[in-house]
Each structure stands twice: as C-alpha cells, then as structure tokens.
N, C-alpha and C positions, 0 to 999 in steps of 0.2 A: 504494500500500500504506500502510495506516494504521500509526501508531506509538502504542503505548499505554504509559502510565507504569506502573512497577512497583506503585505504590500502587493504581491502578485494577485491575490484574490481580489483586492480592491481595484487593481488595474483591469482585470478581466471583467468584473461586474460593471465597471464604468463603461465598457464597450457596449453593454446591454442597454444603457441609459441614453436618453436624449442628450445630444443631437445625433449620436452614433447609431443607436437602435439596431445593432447587429443581432442577428438571430443566434440562438444558442447553438444550433447546428453548425453555422458558419464559424463561430468562435471555437467550437470543438474541433472542427477540421483544421483550423489554423494553428491551434495551440496543442492539439493532441490530448487534451483533457476530456475525459468521458462526459457525455451529455448529462448523466445523472448527477455527477459531481457539480457541474455548472448550475443545474436546477437547485441543488442544495445550497450552494453559495448565494444564489439569487434569493431564495427564501430567507436565508439568514440576514441578508442586507435589508430585505423588506421588513423583517421583524424589528430591525433597529431603526426603522423610520425612513430609510432611503427610498426615493421614488424610482422604482424599477418597474417597467411595464409588466402588467399581470400576465399578459399572453405573449408568447413568442411562437411563431409558426415554425415548426420543425420540418425542414425539408432535407431528408437524408439522401 
C-alpha cells in the first residue's frame, strides 16, 4: 500500500476543483493513483469544508 504526502493529496484534489475541474478518471490516468483512492481523498476534503464538485463523470 502506497503512502502519499498531505501536500500531494492537496495538489491532486485541487485539480478536481474549479477552475480545473479535471475528472477523477483523467487524474488517475495521469498520476497512476487508483480511482478509489482519489474518491476517498475527495470525500475527505469535502468533509473538511473544501468545495469539490459532488459529481465527476468517470470515463475509463
């Protein structure tokens, strides 16, 4: 199991947020981080009050 730094997580989640609005599938392909991991990070940031779009279309 990989361990990712909080800074990397924040950078990745920032890509999901406006104005970037990248899909989780696209970020997964670019970063090599599994889609499920990215969804978990997204939920964690939403729980902290960050505005991350609720839905991201996954096109694999």
